[in-house]
TIRO-83855 format. One record per residue (C-alpha): x, y, z; residue number from 1. Coordinates in nm, 2 decimals, decimal comma. Layout:
N
{{X Y Z} NUM} ...
***
This chain:
301
{{14,08 9,05 7,37} 1} {{13,78 9,25 7,31} 2} {{13,64 9,42 7,62} 3} {{13,28 9,31 7,71} 4} {{13,05 9,54 7,91} 5} {{12,82 9,38 8,13} 6} {{12,45 9,50 8,15} 7} {{12,41 9,73 8,46} 8} {{12,08 9,67 8,64} 9} {{12,00 10,02 8,77} 10} {{11,62 9,96 8,76} 11} {{11,59 9,84 9,12} 12} {{11,78 10,11 9,25} 13} {{11,56 10,35 9,05} 14} {{11,25 10,21 9,19} 15} {{11,38 10,22 9,56} 16} {{11,48 10,59 9,51} 17} {{11,14 10,70 9,37} 18} {{10,93 10,53 9,64} 19} {{10,83 10,72 9,93} 20} {{10,68 10,59 10,25} 21} {{10,43 10,79 10,45} 22} {{10,34 10,71 10,78} 23} {{10,01 10,85 10,97} 24} {{10,03 10,77 11,34} 25} {{9,67 10,83 11,53} 26} {{9,74 10,82 11,91} 27} {{9,45 10,80 12,14} 28} {{9,50 11,02 12,44} 29} {{9,15 11,01 12,58} 30} {{9,16 11,01 12,95} 31} {{8,83 10,80 12,97} 32} {{9,03 10,50 12,85} 33} {{9,06 10,23 13,14} 34} {{9,44 10,21 13,09} 35} {{9,47 10,58 13,15} 36} {{9,21 10,58 13,44} 37} {{9,41 10,33 13,64} 38} {{9,76 10,46 13,56} 39} {{9,74 10,81 13,43} 40} {{10,14 10,83 13,41} 41} {{10,11 10,54 13,16} 42} {{10,06 10,80 12,90} 43} {{10,42 10,94 12,93} 44} {{10,57 10,60 12,85} 45} {{10,33 10,54 12,56} 46} {{10,40 10,87 12,40} 47} {{10,78 10,81 12,45} 48} {{10,75 10,49 12,29} 49} {{10,55 10,62 11,97} 50} {{10,82 10,91 11,93} 51} {{11,08 10,65 11,93} 52} {{10,89 10,45 11,66} 53} {{10,81 10,76 11,45} 54} {{11,19 10,86 11,45} 55} {{11,29 10,47 11,34} 56} {{11,06 10,51 11,05} 57} {{11,25 10,85 10,95} 58} {{11,56 10,67 10,99} 59} {{11,50 10,40 10,74} 60} {{11,53 10,63 10,44} 61} {{11,57 10,99 10,39} 62} {{11,28 11,02 10,16} 63} {{11,01 10,91 10,44} 64} {{10,74 11,12 10,54} 65} {{10,56 11,13 10,90} 66} {{10,25 11,28 11,06} 67} {{10,12 11,22 11,41} 68} {{9,78 11,28 11,50} 69} {{9,61 11,29 11,85} 70} {{9,24 11,17 11,90} 71} {{9,08 11,29 12,20} 72} {{8,72 11,28 12,33} 73} {{8,62 11,61 12,16} 74} {{8,87 11,69 11,90} 75} {{9,12 11,55 11,68} 76} {{9,43 11,72 11,54} 77} {{9,76 11,71 11,41} 78} {{10,06 11,74 11,65} 79} {{10,32 11,69 11,39} 80} {{10,38 11,85 11,15} 81} {{10,31 12,14 11,36} 82} {{10,00 12,33 11,23} 83} {{10,15 12,66 11,40} 84} {{10,48 12,79 11,37} 85} {{10,77 12,54 11,39} 86} {{11,01 12,52 11,70} 87} {{11,36 12,67 11,66} 88} {{11,53 12,34 11,77} 89} {{11,90 12,32 11,76} 90} {{12,10 12,00 11,79} 91} {{12,15 11,88 12,17} 92} {{12,39 11,62 12,27} 93} {{12,47 11,51 11,93} 94} {{12,12 11,41 11,86} 95} {{11,97 11,44 11,51} 96} {{11,79 11,77 11,45} 97} {{11,49 11,61 11,27} 98} {{11,46 11,35 11,55} 99} {{11,46 11,62 11,83} 100} {{11,22 11,82 11,62} 101} {{10,96 11,54 11,63} 102} {{11,00 11,49 11,99} 103} {{10,97 11,85 12,11} 104} {{10,68 11,91 11,86} 105} {{10,47 11,62 11,97} 106} {{10,52 11,64 12,34} 107} {{10,44 12,03 12,34} 108} {{10,13 12,01 12,13} 109} {{10,00 11,71 12,33} 110} {{10,06 11,91 12,64} 111} {{9,86 12,21 12,51} 112} {{9,59 11,98 12,41} 113} {{9,58 11,78 12,73} 114} {{9,57 12,12 12,91} 115} {{9,28 12,26 12,71} 116} {{9,08 11,95 12,75} 117} {{9,11 11,92 13,14} 118} {{8,84 12,17 13,18} 119} {{8,59 11,93 13,01} 120} {{8,34 11,80 13,27} 121} {{8,25 11,47 13,11} 122} {{8,50 11,26 12,90} 123} {{8,32 11,07 12,64} 124} {{8,45 10,80 12,38} 125} {{8,73 10,86 12,17} 126} {{8,66 11,01 11,82} 127} {{8,87 10,75 11,64} 128} {{8,66 10,74 11,30} 129} {{8,70 11,10 11,25} 130} {{9,06 11,10 11,33} 131} {{9,13 10,82 11,06} 132} {{8,90 11,03 10,82} 133} {{9,13 11,32 10,88} 134} {{9,45 11,08 10,82} 135} {{9,30 10,97 10,49} 136} {{9,24 11,31 10,37} 137} {{9,58 11,40 10,48} 138} {{9,74 11,12 10,27} 139} {{9,50 11,21 9,96} 140} {{9,67 11,58 9,98} 141} {{10,01 11,44 9,99} 142} {{9,92 11,20 9,71} 143} {{9,83 11,50 9,48} 144} {{10,10 11,72 9,56} 145} {{10,39 11,46 9,52} 146} {{10,63 11,52 9,24} 147} {{10,55 11,31 8,92} 148} {{10,71 10,97 8,89} 149} {{10,74 10,92 9,27} 150} {{10,55 10,63 9,41} 151} {{10,38 10,69 9,74} 152} {{10,34 10,39 9,98} 153} {{10,09 10,53 10,25} 154} {{9,98 10,35 10,56} 155} {{9,82 10,44 10,90} 156} {{9,89 10,33 11,26} 157} {{9,61 10,36 11,50} 158} {{9,74 10,32 11,88} 159} {{9,45 10,31 12,14} 160} {{9,35 10,15 12,47} 161} {{8,98 10,24 12,44} 162} {{8,71 9,99 12,37} 163} {{8,48 9,93 12,08} 164} {{8,23 10,22 12,00} 165} {{7,94 10,05 11,80} 166} {{7,80 10,42 11,77} 167} {{8,06 10,52 11,52} 168} {{8,01 10,18 11,34} 169} {{7,91 10,38 10,99} 170} {{8,16 10,61 11,04} 171} {{8,40 10,31 11,07} 172} {{8,28 10,15 10,77} 173} {{8,30 10,46 10,55} 174} {{8,68 10,52 10,64} 175} {{8,75 10,16 10,60} 176} {{8,64 10,12 10,26} 177} {{8,78 10,46 10,16} 178} {{9,12 10,35 10,28} 179} {{9,07 10,04 10,06} 180} {{8,99 10,26 9,76} 181} {{9,30 10,49 9,82} 182} {{9,52 10,15 9,87} 183} {{9,61 10,28 10,22} 184} {{9,66 10,01 10,47} 185} {{9,54 10,05 10,82} 186} {{9,73 9,91 11,14} 187} {{9,62 9,88 11,47} 188} {{9,77 9,84 11,80} 189} {{9,54 9,77 12,09} 190} {{9,68 9,84 12,41} 191} {{9,42 9,72 12,66} 192} {{9,10 9,61 12,50} 193} {{9,01 9,41 12,21} 194} {{8,89 9,62 11,91} 195} {{8,68 9,42 11,68} 196} {{8,56 9,71 11,46} 197} {{8,92 9,81 11,40} 198} {{9,02 9,46 11,34} 199} {{8,76 9,45 11,08} 200} {{8,94 9,78 10,89} 201} {{9,27 9,59 10,92} 202} {{9,14 9,28 10,73} 203} {{8,95 9,50 10,48} 204} {{9,27 9,73 10,40} 205} {{9,52 9,44 10,43} 206} {{9,70 9,59 10,74} 207} {{9,80 9,42 11,08} 208} {{9,62 9,40 11,40} 209} {{9,79 9,34 11,71} 210} {{9,69 9,35 12,09} 211} {{9,99 9,42 12,28} 212} {{10,02 9,16 12,58} 213} {{10,23 9,40 12,79} 214} {{10,25 9,79 12,76} 215} {{10,57 9,83 12,91} 216} {{10,70 9,65 12,59} 217} {{10,51 9,88 12,35} 218} {{10,81 10,01 12,17} 219} {{10,95 9,65 12,11} 220} {{10,61 9,54 11,95} 221} {{10,59 9,86 11,73} 222} {{10,94 9,80 11,58} 223} {{10,90 9,42 11,56} 224} {{10,54 9,44 11,38} 225} {{10,46 9,78 11,24} 226} {{10,80 9,93 11,13} 227} {{10,88 9,70 10,83} 228} {{10,70 9,82 10,51} 229} {{10,42 9,58 10,36} 230} {{10,64 9,43 10,10} 231} {{10,87 9,32 10,35} 232} {{10,63 9,18 10,61} 233} {{10,56 8,88 10,38} 234} {{10,92 8,77 10,44} 235} {{10,90 8,82 10,84} 236} {{10,76 8,58 11,11} 237} {{10,49 8,80 11,25} 238} {{10,24 8,71 11,51} 239} {{9,96 8,48 11,34} 240} {{9,63 8,65 11,24} 241} {{9,35 8,62 11,49} 242} {{9,00 8,55 11,39} 243} {{8,81 8,85 11,26} 244} {{8,50 8,94 11,45} 245} {{8,26 9,06 11,16} 246} {{7,96 9,14 11,39} 247} {{7,76 9,44 11,30} 248} {{7,62 9,71 11,48} 249} {{7,24 9,77 11,48} 250} {{7,11 10,09 11,37} 251} {{6,86 10,12 11,67} 252} {{7,06 10,08 11,97} 253} {{7,41 10,08 11,84} 254} {{7,49 9,75 11,99} 255} {{7,72 9,46 11,83} 256} {{7,46 9,16 11,72} 257} {{7,50 8,83 11,60} 258} {{7,16 8,80 11,43} 259} {{6,93 9,07 11,31} 260} {{6,69 9,22 11,03} 261} {{6,83 9,39 10,72} 262} {{6,64 9,66 10,52} 263} {{6,62 9,52 10,18} 264} {{6,64 9,87 10,03} 265} {{6,92 10,06 10,24} 266} {{7,08 9,75 10,39} 267} {{7,03 9,91 10,75} 268} {{7,07 9,64 11,03} 269} {{6,82 9,62 11,33} 270} {{6,83 9,39 11,64} 271} {{6,42 9,37 11,63} 272} {{6,18 9,37 11,37} 273} {{6,05 9,72 11,27} 274} {{5,77 9,79 11,02} 275} {{5,93 10,11 10,89} 276} {{6,28 10,15 10,82} 277} {{6,41 10,44 11,03} 278} {{6,68 10,52 10,79} 279} {{6,51 10,51 10,44} 280} {{6,13 10,50 10,58} 281} {{6,05 10,20 10,38} 282} {{5,72 10,02 10,50} 283} {{5,74 9,65 10,53} 284} {{5,46 9,39 10,59} 285} {{5,42 9,24 10,95} 286} {{5,57 8,88 10,93} 287} {{5,31 8,63 11,01} 288} {{5,33 8,30 11,16} 289} {{5,51 8,06 10,94} 290} {{5,30 7,80 10,76} 291} {{5,30 7,44 10,88} 292} {{5,32 7,19 10,60} 293} {{5,06 6,90 10,63} 294} {{5,23 6,58 10,67} 295} {{5,18 6,35 10,42} 296} {{4,98 6,04 10,46} 297} {{5,13 5,69 10,46} 298} {{4,99 5,48 10,19} 299} {{4,85 5,15 10,34} 300} {{5,00 4,85 10,14} 301} 
***
């Protein structure tokens, strides 16, 4: 009796082994957020939930990579991996050393940032657009330095309780289309207020947008919605997408408008007519009154 060798399908295992998932978390810690102004102690619970979510991402596969950023009113910086000398962390009570490294590094760097920012007299809006741009630069650097033959699946998650900032409209649009060009998914988890501009970024890049109905259950929503990889999300029952608010911000007052004037040269948007475009300095003719067409006389039969 002849031995028949069955074909071994090793291609799927090879593909899975050569795929690396990079997650960059952008956490908004600006004390000017209404959520943190009303309950300052809420930040501790938010940080703990984000750390548990980050460790869950690392636990899925040994090749997974993680980066955590903190966005504030005047600066945005990485808190993991630590830009400075790494902490000498040893295993405590059976906890995995990498998980403990993430927890201690993130909490220590956030505490140092908040301590240095407490001296600020005025807390302005969060620099989310700049933080996302830094995340894209970090992803591009990892993409260039990865080994040949390894596929990098990169995505960014923004966790914020701030409101929309129309003054950063152009910066938002630049980072959204840059992420789309780099095939980087942008996920947004809104904690308190609806973020229409970031919702546009999720729709442009193919990411998920979710406004958490209850901040105390933040970890459950993070694990349910944002932990699965993009290819797996199609097979899961996730919250239905909401209608995207595609209103643009005018260049004159930085406010979201429904109807406005668009420059035919540089596509700048204005809420009121201006004879000179303040962006490209193109001169336009002042529109006159609309011509009224004369009514046709009825022919008498």
